[in-house]
N, C-alpha and C positions, 0 to 999 in steps of 0.2 A: 504493499499500501504506499505509495508515495507520500512524503509529506509536505502539509498543506501551509506555504508560507503565508497564504492569504489568511489563515486563521489565528497565524502568529501575530501579524500586523495587526488583525482587528482586536485581538486582543491586550497587545502593547498598546493599542490607540484608547482600549476601556480602559485600561490601568493608568496610563496617561491623564485620562480626563475627572476619572476618580479622584485623584492626588490633587489634580487644579481644584476639581470643585470640594474639597476638603480645606484647601487654602483661600479660596475666595469667598466660598458660602453662598454660592450660587453655580449655575450651568451656563458655562460661557455659548454663544451662539455661534461665533467664528473660531473655530479651534485653531486656526491656520495663524490666526492673531498671535494668539499666546505660546505658540511654537516657535514663532519667532524672536517673541519676546523673551523666548527663554533661552536662546541659541545664541552661545556666545562665538565671535569669529575665529576664534581657536579649533570652531569645528564646519564652522558656516561662513566662508571667504567675502561671498557675497554681500553687496550693503542691501539687496532685498532679501535675502537671507537668514544676516544674523539680527543682533539686536541693536545695534545701533545707534542707527534711526529713531530707533521707537524710545531709548535713553535718552535722545536728546527731546522727544515731547516730553515723555512721561517727567521729566524733570521741570520744563516747564509749567507742566499743570500740576503736579505735585506744589511748587513753590507757588502759584496761584490759588490752591485749596487752603494752604496753610497760611498766608496771607490774609484772605478772608476769613478764615477759623481765629487769628490773632487778633484781627480787626474788630471782630465781635465779642472775644473774650475780655479784653481789654480797650476799653471804650475811651478811654481819658491819660492812655500810654501816648507818647510821640514818638513822632515816624525812626529814631535812634534807639528805643528800647525793642520797637517792633520789628524793625531790621534785623536787630542781634538776637532775639529770640527766632526768626527765621532762620538764621545760618546755624543756632545752637539745634535746631529740628532736622535741618536737612544736610548736614556737615556728613561726609563718607562713611564714614568710621560707626555714626550712628546711624545711616541706613546700613550699614554690612551686616550689625548687630541685631538690626530688625529682619531685616531678609533671613539670616539664619535660624533667628526665633519661630518664623514664620514656615520656615522647612521649606525655602526656594531652593536650596543647594540640591536635595533631593531630586526635583525634576528639573534640574538646570542642565542644559546640553554645553557640555567644556571638555576640553581635553584635559581628562583626570590622570594622565600620566606626568601630565606638566607641574611638577611640585611646586614652582613658582605662581599657579593661578590657584594654588589650596589655599596660599597666606596673603593674596590680594585682595584690593575692595570690588572683585567682580561681581560680587552678589547683592552689594549694592547698586550697582548700576543696574543687574537683573530685574531689581525691585522697580528701579526708575522706568525699565523697559516695560515692565510687567501693568504700571499706571497709566503709562502710551496706550496697550493694548487696551484697557478696561474704558479708556477713554472712546477709543475707537470703536471698540464693541459695546458702550454703553451709553456714551453721552459724557458730556460734564456733568449735570443735576448728578444722575448715579455714579460718577465717579466720586465726585466731593463727598457724598455719602457713603462710601465702601472704604476712602482714604481714612474717613475720621471714625468709621467704626471699627476699621481693623488695623489700621496703622496709628493715629493719634490717639485714641484713647486706650487703647490696650499696652502702646511701647512709649508715648511720650509723656510722660509726668510732667507738664508745664510747670508746677509750682516748683520739683525739683530743679528742673533746670534755669529758672531764674537765677538761681545761687551759685549756677556752674560759669565758671571761666572758660569762653573759647578758645583764647590764643593762648595753647597750655605752652607755647613759646613764649611767650611773654611773662607767664606765671614761673618758668624756669630762669628768664634773665632777670625778673624782680628778686628772685632768690638768692642767685649769683651776686648781684649788684650789693644787697642787704650783709650777703657774707664773704663779700672781698673774693668772689671765685671769677674766673673765666668761664664763660659758655660759650661755646661753638659748634655748628653742624657740617660734619666734613663728609663729604660723597668718598667712601670706602671703595666702592665696586660701579660700573658702568657697564653692562653687557647686555646682549642681542638675544634673547628668549623666546622663539619662536616668532622671529621676524620683528620683535617689539624689544626696545631699550627697557631693561631692568635696573632699577638704582638700589643701590644700598648704603643709607645712609645713618651716619651714626651722632648721637649726642656725646659731647665730649666736654669735658670738666676738668679743667687744671690740666689738659693733657692727656687725661684717662678717658677712656670710651666708658661711657654709662649702660648705655642701650643701645641699641641699632634695629632698623628694621628696614624692609624693603618694599617697593613700590613702583608703578610704571611710569612716573613722573615725581621730579624730586620733590614737590611739593606735598604728594601725600606720604612719600617715606619720610620726610622731615618732620613730617606732622604725629606720624605713628611712633617715631623714635621719641619724640620730645613727650608724647605722652606715656610712653615706657619710663623713661625717665623720670618724671614727676611722679609715679607709681613706686618705682626703682627706691626712690629718695623721700618717698612719704611726705611730699608736699600735698 
């Protein structure tokens, strides 16, 4: 009896839909949109096949939804406060943490043999791409409701974020100035990883490496290195 590839494909598609429904809380209309949103360029090179365009769209939609949410929540706060709060809510590390908690890593299509991707921020990017897919599939009003119900309320504790210093580098510099120490961020390595430049940046205090992190741009790597240094120093 020949092996039924069609049956296997249908079985995999059904399983994917089930996992996606568990994350979304609803049945998607256009499954192709979501597959594109969950496809990293390490496995889909074409711009119409991977999630980079969706990420661009989702980033804009998420920023708009959060701006609207904060505008309603803080009717008497100024533009500076609202801008800073939005930055805290959409920073790359925070989105990556939320994505992992939601279980997106399990259904994201990416090169699992690329160790650099396992420690990068691609799952935060995938979350933004997923928001883009929700927007294209359901429209802005439904997307706004979904983001508030599934991202903001369960994962972004606004009152806690109010007291968070968004710029960990400034926190590290402030500590160094107060204690007469010298802080710098040094690029330890820059190499090509599957066609992309991967940076390793270290937080250095008085010539000693305190922490180091990797990222596909120096800014992300530096931010993560600073965060790790702050945690290690107990600041």
